[in-house]
C-alpha positions in Angstrom: 31.0 -4.5 -13.0 27.3 -4.8 -12.2 25.9 -2.0 -10.1 22.8 -2.3 -8.0 19.6 -0.7 -9.1 19.7 1.3 -5.8 23.1 2.8 -6.6 22.1 3.7 -10.2 18.9 5.4 -9.1 21.0 7.6 -6.8 23.4 8.4 -9.6 20.6 9.2 -11.9 19.2 11.7 -9.4 22.7 13.3 -9.3 22.7 13.5 -13.1 19.2 15.1 -13.1 20.4 17.6 -10.5 23.4 18.6 -12.5 21.5 19.0 -15.7 18.4 20.5 -14.1 15.3 18.3 -14.1 13.5 20.4 -16.7 16.4 20.5 -19.1 16.9 16.8 -18.8 13.3 15.9 -19.5 13.1 18.4 -22.3 15.6 16.5 -24.4 13.8 13.2 -23.8 11.5 13.2 -26.9 13.9 15.0 -29.2 15.7 13.3 -32.1 18.8 15.2 -31.1 22.5 14.4 -30.9 22.3 14.3 -27.1 19.7 11.5 -27.1 21.6 9.6 -29.8 24.8 9.7 -27.7 22.9 8.6 -24.6 21.8 5.3 -26.2 24.9 4.4 -28.1 26.4 2.2 -25.4 24.9 0.2 -22.5 26.7 2.1 -19.8 25.6 5.4 -21.1 22.0 4.2 -21.5 21.7 2.6 -18.1 20.8 5.8 -16.3 17.9 6.2 -18.7 16.6 2.8 -17.6 16.9 3.7 -14.0 15.2 7.1 -14.6 12.2 5.1 -15.7 12.2 3.4 -12.3 12.8 6.6 -10.4 9.1 7.7 -10.8 7.8 4.8 -8.8 6.0 6.2 -5.7 7.8 6.0 -2.4 5.3 4.1 -0.3 7.4 4.0 2.9 8.2 7.7 2.7 6.4 9.4 5.6 5.7 12.7 3.8 5.1 11.4 0.2 2.8 8.4 0.6 -0.8 7.4 0.4 -0.1 4.8 3.1 -1.2 7.5 5.7 -4.3 8.4 3.7 -7.6 6.8 4.8 -8.8 6.0 8.3 -6.0 3.6 9.3 -3.4 5.9 10.8 -3.2 9.3 12.3 -0.8 11.7 13.9 -0.8 14.6 16.3 -2.0 17.8 14.6 1.5 19.3 14.8 2.9 16.4 12.7 0.3 16.0 10.0 1.7 15.1 6.6 -0.2 16.0 3.4 -1.9 12.6 3.2 -3.8 13.3 6.3 -4.6 16.9 5.2 -6.0 15.3 2.0 -8.3 13.2 4.1 -9.5 16.2 6.1 -10.9 17.7 2.9 -8.1 20.2 2.3 -7.5 19.2 -1.4 -7.6 22.1 -3.9 -7.5 22.2 -7.7 -5.1 25.2 -8.0 -2.3 23.4 -6.1 -3.3 19.8 -5.6 -2.1 17.8 -2.6 0.0 14.7 -3.7 -0.5 15.1 -7.4 0.7 12.2 -9.5 -0.4 14.2 -12.6 1.8 17.3 -12.0 4.2 15.9 -9.4 4.7 17.2 -5.9 7.5 18.0 -3.5 8.1 16.3 -0.2 10.8 16.1 2.4 13.6 13.9 1.1 12.6 12.6 -2.4 9.6 14.2 -3.9 7.2 12.6 -6.5 7.8 13.4 -10.1 4.9 13.7 -12.5 4.0 10.3 -13.8 3.6 11.8 -17.3 7.4 12.5 -17.2 7.9 8.9 -16.1 5.9 7.7 -19.1 7.9 10.0 -21.3 11.1 8.6 -20.0 9.9 5.0 -20.6 8.9 5.9 -24.2 12.3 7.4 -24.8 14.1 4.3 -23.8 11.8 2.0 -25.8 12.3 4.1 -28.9 16.1 4.4 -28.6 17.7 1.5 -26.9 18.1 -0.5 -30.1 20.8 2.0 -31.0 23.2 0.5 -28.4 26.0 -1.2 -30.2 27.3 -3.3 -27.2 24.0 -5.0 -26.2 22.5 -8.2 -27.5 19.0 -8.1 -28.9 17.8 -10.1 -25.9 19.2 -7.5 -23.5 17.5 -4.7 -25.5 14.2 -6.5 -25.5 14.4 -7.0 -21.8 15.1 -3.3 -21.1 12.2 -2.3 -23.4 9.9 -4.8 -21.6 10.9 -3.3 -18.2 10.1 0.2 -19.4 6.9 -1.1 -21.0 5.7 -2.6 -17.7 6.6 0.6 -15.9 4.8 2.7 -18.5 1.7 0.5 -18.0 1.9 0.8 -14.3 2.2 4.6 -14.4 -0.9 4.7 -16.6 -2.7 2.6 -14.0 -1.7 4.9 -11.1 -3.0 7.8 -13.0 -6.2 5.9 -13.9 -6.7 5.1 -10.2 -6.5 8.6 -9.0 -7.9 10.6 -12.0 -10.2 8.1 -13.8 -10.2 8.7 -17.5 -6.8 9.8 -18.7 -5.0 10.2 -22.0 -2.9 7.2 -23.1 0.6 8.0 -24.3 2.1 5.1 -26.1 4.8 7.1 -27.9 6.3 10.5 -27.4 5.2 13.3 -29.8 7.9 14.7 -32.1 9.4 18.1 -31.3 7.7 19.6 -34.3 4.2 18.4 -33.3 1.5 21.0 -33.7 -0.2 22.7 -30.7 -3.4 20.7 -31.4 -1.4 17.4 -31.4 0.0 18.3 -28.0 -3.4 19.0 -26.6 -4.4 15.4 -26.0 -7.9 14.3 -24.9 -8.9 12.0 -22.1 -9.8 8.4 -23.0 -12.7 6.5 -21.4 -11.9 4.3 -18.4 -12.5 1.2 -20.4 -10.1 2.4 -23.2 -7.4 3.1 -20.6 -7.8 -0.3 -18.9 -7.7 -2.1 -22.3 -4.5 -0.2 -23.2 -2.8 -1.0 -19.8 -3.7 -4.7 -20.0 -2.6 -5.0 -23.6 0.7 -3.2 -22.9 1.4 -5.6 -20.0 0.7 -8.6 -22.2 3.1 -7.3 -24.9 5.9 -7.1 -22.4 5.7 -10.3 -20.3 7.4 -12.7 -22.7 10.5 -10.5 -23.0 11.0 -10.3 -19.2 13.0 -12.8 -17.2 10.7 -15.2 -15.3 12.2 -14.1 -12.0 15.0 -11.7 -11.1 16.9 -13.2 -8.2 20.4 -11.7 -8.4 21.1 -9.4 -5.4 22.3 -6.6 -7.7 19.0 -6.5 -9.6 16.3 -7.1 -7.0 13.4 -4.8 -7.6 13.7 -4.9 -11.4 10.7 -6.0 -13.4 10.1 -9.7 -14.2 7.2 -11.9 -15.2 6.1 -12.5 -11.6 5.8 -8.7 -11.0 4.1 -8.0 -14.3 1.5 -10.7 -13.6 0.9 -9.2 -10.1 0.4 -5.8 -11.6 -2.0 -7.2 -14.2 -4.0 -8.9 -11.4 -4.3 -5.5 -9.6 -5.3 -3.7 -12.7 -7.9 -6.3 -13.6 -9.3 -6.3 -10.0 -9.7 -2.5 -9.9 -11.2 -2.4 -13.4 -13.9 -4.9 -12.3 -14.7 -3.0 -9.0 -17.8 -0.9 -8.5 -16.1 2.4 -8.9 -14.7 1.7 -12.4 -17.3 -0.9 -13.5 -20.7 0.6 -14.4 -20.5 3.6 -12.1 -23.7 5.3 -13.2 -24.4 6.4 -9.6 -21.5 9.0 -9.6 -20.8 9.7 -13.2 -23.9 9.6 -15.4 -23.1 13.2 -16.5 -19.3 12.9 -16.9 -19.0 13.0 -20.7 -16.2 13.7 -23.2 -16.5 16.3 -25.9 -18.4 13.8 -28.1 -21.0 13.1 -25.4 -19.6 9.7 -24.6 -19.5 8.5 -21.0 -16.1 8.4 -19.5 -17.3 5.7 -17.1 -19.1 2.7 -18.6 -22.7 2.9 -17.2 -23.3 -0.9 -17.2 -21.8 -3.3 -14.6 -20.1 -6.1 -16.6 -19.6 -9.4 -14.7 -17.2 -10.5 -17.4 -14.6 -8.0 -15.9 -14.7 -10.0 -12.7 -14.1 -13.2 -14.7 -11.1 -11.5 -16.3 -9.8 -10.5 -12.8 -10.2 -14.0 -11.6 -8.1 -15.4 -14.5 -5.5 -12.7 -14.0 -5.2 -13.5 -10.3 -5.0 -17.2 -11.0 -2.3 -16.6 -13.6 -0.4 -14.4 -11.2 -0.5 -17.0 -8.4 0.7 -19.7 -10.8 3.6 -17.6 -12.0 4.6 -16.8 -8.5 4.4 -20.4 -7.2 6.3 -21.6 -10.2 9.2 -19.4 -9.1 9.2 -20.6 -5.5 7.0 -18.0 -3.9 5.2 -19.1 -0.7 3.6 -17.5 2.3 6.3 -16.6 4.8 7.3 -18.9 7.7 9.9 -17.7 10.1 13.1 -19.9 10.2 15.6 -17.5 11.7 17.2 -17.5 15.1 15.0 -16.7 18.0 15.9 -13.7 20.2 16.8 -14.5 23.8 13.6 -12.9 25.2 11.4 -15.3 23.2 13.4 -18.5 23.3 11.5 -20.0 26.2 8.1 -19.3 24.6 8.8 -20.1 21.0 7.4 -23.6 21.5 4.0 -22.0 21.7 2.2 -21.6 18.3 1.0 -18.1 19.3 4.6 -16.8 19.4 5.6 -18.7 16.3 2.7 -17.2 14.4 3.5 -13.7 15.6 7.0 -14.2 14.1 5.5 -15.6 10.8 3.3 -12.5 10.4 5.8 -9.9 11.5 8.7 -11.1 9.4 6.5 -11.5 6.3 6.8 -7.8 6.0 10.2 -6.9 7.5 12.4 -9.8 6.4 14.3 -8.6 3.4 13.3 -10.1 0.0 11.6 -13.0 1.6 9.6 -15.8 -0.2 6.3 -13.9 0.0 7.5 -10.5 -1.4 6.8 -10.6 -5.1 7.8 -7.0 -5.8 9.8 -4.9 -3.4 10.6 -1.2 -3.7 14.3 -0.9 -3.5 14.5 2.8 -4.4 16.5 4.8 -1.9 14.8 7.0 0.6 16.3 9.3 3.2 16.4 7.4 6.5 14.9 10.2 8.5 11.6 10.4 6.8 10.7 6.8 6.6 7.4 5.5 8.1 9.4 3.2 10.4 10.9 6.3 12.1 7.5 7.9 12.5 6.0 4.8 14.1 9.0 3.5 16.2 8.5 4.0 19.9 11.1 5.8 21.9 13.2 4.0 24.4 13.1 6.1 27.6 16.5 4.7 28.7 18.3 5.5 25.4 20.7 8.4 25.3 19.3 9.3 21.8 16.0 8.7 20.2 16.5 10.7 17.0 15.2 7.8 14.7 12.2 7.0 16.9 9.5 9.6 16.6 6.6 7.8 18.2 3.7 9.7 16.6 2.3 7.5 13.7 -0.6 5.7 15.5 -3.3 3.2 14.4 -6.9 4.5 14.9 -9.5 2.9 17.1 -11.3 1.7 14.0 -8.4 -0.5 13.1 -8.1 -1.9 16.6 -11.8 -2.9 16.3 -11.4 -4.3 12.8 -9.2 -7.4 13.6 -10.9 -10.7 14.3 -11.2 -12.6 17.6 -9.0 -15.6 18.2 -11.8 -17.6 16.5 -11.4 -15.8 13.3 -14.6 -13.8 13.5 -15.4 -10.1 13.7 -15.8 -9.0 17.3 -19.5 -8.3 16.8 -20.1 -11.8 15.4 -18.3 -14.0 17.9 -20.7 -15.7 20.4 -17.9 -17.1 22.5 -16.6 -13.6 23.5 -18.8 -10.8 24.6 -17.5 -7.5 23.2 -20.6 -5.5 23.9 -18.7 -3.7 26.6 -15.4 -3.8 24.7 -14.1 -0.5 26.2 -14.4 -1.6 29.8 -11.4 -2.9 31.6 -10.4 -6.3 32.9 -7.3 -7.7 34.5 -5.0 -9.7 32.3 -4.9 -13.4 33.2 -1.9 -15.7 33.2 -3.3 -17.5 30.2 -2.9 -14.3 28.2 0.8 -13.8 29.0 1.8 -14.4 25.4 0.5 -11.0 24.4 -0.1 -9.0 27.6 1.3 -8.6 31.1 -0.7 -10.6 33.7 -2.1 -8.6 36.6 -2.4 -5.3 34.7 -5.7 -3.9 33.7 -6.5 -3.3 30.0 -9.5 -3.0 27.8 -11.6 -6.1 26.9 -11.0 -4.9 23.3 -7.4 -5.9 23.6 -7.9 -9.5 24.7 -8.9 -12.7 22.9 -7.9 -11.3 19.5 -6.3 -13.0 16.5 -2.4 -13.1 16.1 -2.5 -10.3 13.4 -3.8 -7.9 15.9 -1.0 -8.6 18.3 1.6 -8.5 15.5 0.3 -5.2 14.2 -1.0 -3.0 17.1 0.5 -2.2 20.4 -1.7 -1.3 23.3 -1.5 -0.5 27.0 -0.4 -3.6 29.0 0.5 -5.3 25.7 3.9 -6.4 24.3 6.2 -4.6 21.9 9.3 -6.0 20.2 11.8 -3.4 19.0 15.3 -2.1 19.9 16.2 -5.8 20.1 14.1 -6.1 23.3 10.7 -7.1 24.5 8.7 -4.4 26.3 5.6 -4.5 28.3 3.8 -1.3 27.3 2.6 1.2 29.8 0.8 3.8 27.7 -0.9 6.2 30.1 0.3 9.7 30.4 3.5 9.9 32.4 4.1 6.2 32.2 7.1 4.6 30.4 5.6 4.7 26.9 2.9 7.2 27.3 2.8 10.9 26.6 5.3 12.9 28.6 4.4 16.4 29.6 3.1 18.3 26.5 5.5 16.8 23.9 4.1 16.6 20.4 5.9 13.3 19.9 3.2 11.0 21.2 0.7 8.4 20.0 -2.5 10.4 19.9 -4.8 7.3 19.9 -3.0 5.4 22.6 -2.1 2.6 20.1 1.3 2.0 18.5 1.9 0.7 15.0 4.0 -2.5 15.3 3.5 -4.0 11.8 6.1 -1.9 10.0 8.7 -2.0 12.8 11.6 -4.4 12.5 12.2 -6.0 16.0 15.9 -5.2 15.7 15.5 -1.6 14.7 17.1 0.7 17.2 16.0 4.3 17.2 19.0 6.0 18.7 20.4 6.6 15.1 19.0 6.4 11.6 21.6 3.9 10.5 20.3 1.5 13.1 16.9 1.2 11.5 16.7 -2.2 9.8 15.9 -1.4 6.2 13.7 -3.7 4.1 12.0 -3.3 0.7 8.4 -2.0 0.9 6.1 -4.9 -0.2 4.5 -3.4 -3.4 3.0 -6.8 -4.0 3.1 -10.0 -2.0 1.6 -13.4 -2.4 -1.1 -13.0 0.2 -2.5 -10.1 -1.8 -2.9 -12.3 -4.9 -4.9 -14.9 -3.0 -7.2 -12.2 -1.7 -7.5 -10.8 -5.3 -8.5 -14.3 -6.5 -11.1 -14.8 -3.7 -12.7 -11.5 -4.4 -12.9 -11.9 -8.1 -14.2 -15.5 -7.9 -17.0 -14.6 -5.5 -18.1 -11.6 -7.6 -18.0 -13.5 -10.8 -19.5 -16.8 -9.7 -20.6 -16.6 -6.1 -19.4 -18.7 -3.1 -17.5 -21.8 -3.8 -14.8 -24.0 -2.2 -12.2 -22.3 -4.5 -13.0 -19.0 -2.8 -12.8 -20.5 0.6 -9.5 -22.2 -0.2 -8.0 -18.9 -1.4 -9.0 -17.2 1.8 -7.9 -20.1 4.0 -4.3 -19.9 2.7 -4.1 -16.5 4.2 -6.1 -17.4 7.3 -4.1 -20.5 8.1 -0.8 -18.5 8.2 -2.6 -16.0 10.4 -3.4 -18.7 12.9 -7.2 -18.6 12.6 -9.7 -21.3 11.6 -10.9 -21.9 8.0 -13.6 -19.6 6.9 -16.2 -22.2 6.1 -15.5 -24.0 9.4 -16.0 -21.1 11.7 -18.9 -19.5 9.9 -20.9 -22.7 9.8 -20.5 -23.2 13.6 -23.8 -22.1 15.1 -22.2 -22.0 18.6 -19.6 -19.5 17.5 -20.9 -17.4 14.6 -23.8 -15.1 15.3 -24.7 -14.8 11.6 -24.2 -18.5 10.9 -23.6 -19.5 7.3 -22.9 -15.9 6.3 -20.2 -17.3 4.0 -22.8 -19.2 1.8 -24.3 -16.0 0.2 -22.4 -13.8 -2.2 -23.2 -10.6 -0.3 -22.2 -12.2 3.0 -19.0 -13.7 1.6 -18.2 -10.3 0.0 -18.2 -8.7 3.5 -16.0 -11.5 4.8 -13.5 -11.1 1.9 -13.3 -7.4 2.3 -12.7 -7.6 6.0 -10.0 -10.3 5.5 -8.3 -8.0 3.0 -8.5 -4.9 5.2 -6.9 -6.9 8.0 -4.2 -8.8 6.1 -3.1 -5.8 4.1 -3.5 -3.2 6.8 -1.0 -0.3 6.9 0.5 -1.4 3.6 -1.0 1.3 1.5 -4.1 -0.6 0.2 -7.0 0.7 2.2 -7.4 4.2 0.7 -7.6 2.6 -2.8 -9.8 -0.4 -1.7 -12.3 1.8 0.0 -12.6 4.0 -3.0 -12.9 1.2 -5.6 -15.6 -0.4 -3.4 -17.4 3.0 -3.3 -17.5 2.9 0.5 -15.9 6.2 1.3 -19.0 7.6 3.0 -19.0 4.7 5.4 -15.4 4.9 6.3 -14.0 8.4 5.5 -16.7 10.6 6.9 -16.4 10.1 10.7 -14.2 11.3 13.5 -11.0 9.5 14.3 -11.2 8.0 17.8 -8.7 6.8 20.4 -8.1 6.4 24.1 -7.8 9.5 26.3 -4.0 9.6 26.2 -3.7 12.7 28.4 -5.1 10.7 31.4 -3.0 8.7 33.9 -5.6 6.4 35.5 -7.4 3.3 34.2 -10.8 5.0 34.7 -9.9 8.0 32.6 -7.5 6.6 30.1 -10.0 4.0 28.9 -12.5 6.5 27.7 -12.9 6.8 23.9 -12.6 10.3 22.6 -12.4 12.0 19.2 -8.8 12.8 18.2 -9.3 14.0 14.7 -11.6 14.2 11.7 -11.9 12.8 8.2 -13.9 14.6 5.6 -14.7 13.1 2.2 -17.1 14.7 -0.3 -18.9 12.2 -2.6 -18.4 12.0 -5.5 -15.9 14.8 -5.7 -13.1 13.3 -3.6 -13.1 9.9 -5.3 -11.1 11.4 -8.1 -8.3 13.9 -7.6 -8.3 17.3 -9.4 -6.2 18.0 -12.4 -4.2 21.1 -11.6 -6.0 24.2 -12.9 -2.9 25.4 -14.8 -2.9 22.1 -16.8 -6.3 22.9 -18.0 -5.2 26.3 -19.2 -2.3 24.7 -21.1 -4.5 22.1 -22.6 -8.1 23.2 -23.0 -9.0 19.7 -24.5 -8.7 18.3 -21.0 -11.9 18.1 -18.9 -11.7 18.7 -15.2 -13.0 15.9 -12.9 -16.5 16.5 -11.5 -17.0 19.1 -8.9 -13.4 20.4 -9.0 
């Protein structure tokens, strides 16, 4: 009988626990009787396949995720996870925070070393042909799955550590000490290895995995999406010709780890990869999400309005399980109590229990300012709406009832914004859909949804994170949270990859605008070339017609569309913009105040500290350098 990938992952963790993780991993490369027995039959070999998957990072785990890194989200000091400590400059080489190289612990499921994951993949690839009860097609598929995972783990290590060794096969047990002391490859060598490895695997993967028992397993659509991301990162300023940071970062032979010359051809490769990925996804029925489900009672009378329908389209593109837009969902199990959704879900003051609603993961003021106006323009570029006094208060009008409560006062910043703002961020006097209800938020201290007394469960910026909350999730118990696979890749991301790569390779074109407009249209805002060419709307008219201007537009579109999904930390780094974004105080409303006049004052609620170039790459743990003196530590660590 088929078993779900989720169930087998759990079983493999039990197996690892019984054997002891170190003992289990120690037998992986050995040509021993134990390994031979493990791969004789399909049922015995299946845990080895799932072990390969088990090293995938848990992006929706509150304590073990880079989703909380960057300047998007923050928490009260008493609740800070390691990702925020990382962004406060508390990284150290002796015991690195959130190390993919050495692995790290966390509440619930920790993160194993990705080198162990690569080792597990190589073991399966080398041994699965021994299985006597599998067809060659099945064996090739399993090998292809492990090969994609191996390539992806190399990519993650490249992303955080730059030049890394490439490990295509496991070394034999009798390898010499010198053979075991591997060297770091150059960035370009690693990228070439990853892309070639992905290419080798794609033809043996199924075009699309659709069976409910196997959702989350590798297929051609996922592999193409991964290839698009790898190509995009490889072409980006951090990895492509980074002489500014790494002119002195050399290997033992004096060769630059980072290519010193910017190569436009890498952007051309990224554009082709994105186009191929989009084509592969569309061929298998992928499309940007449109809500077709039943409408809750509290929205039935207003669902005729496009504003409400768009809010549902945007919200459910994330939380609707395995929907048409999700290309790769993370189906690995995670303990309910430490999921991001619990950290962000607001408490219901009338509920007898709020154990699964913590109400302390909050968007920052910077993110509230980032979203466009209703005209699809940045707030500082829109001539129709004056946001020069954006922090002052006005009374909500009846025409704004679709996203705020008429008659109440709120900040001008909260009004006349695009649908993605209202779908993603909750604010004082705004609306909030959760617990199966529609709330009108009152966020000042002592009010229904504000800070109560001196509790450490509160939204330190005065904003709530709505994007990751399923509207039917109830926080009185963890089993009432509506679970959905984390979107490791979705179709909107591919269109944004394509737009960015095309613009960098060839400059502005209708093809770039079209890719952006697919995303903007679903978001309920005008086409990019329409609004930016309107001199009565856009302050910097025709900004989209220059490569540099369009670059800024594309980057803001990406930061909005993919906000709170774990992209921003990596995007800011690959664009080499950390000094602009990660070296300023975190701001929010004055949540300890109970009046309009005092609440709507912007205050500093935290810090971000990023040292350039040191913090662009994570440190290799010091003990690893002692074990292998051929490794070279990353600069300034």
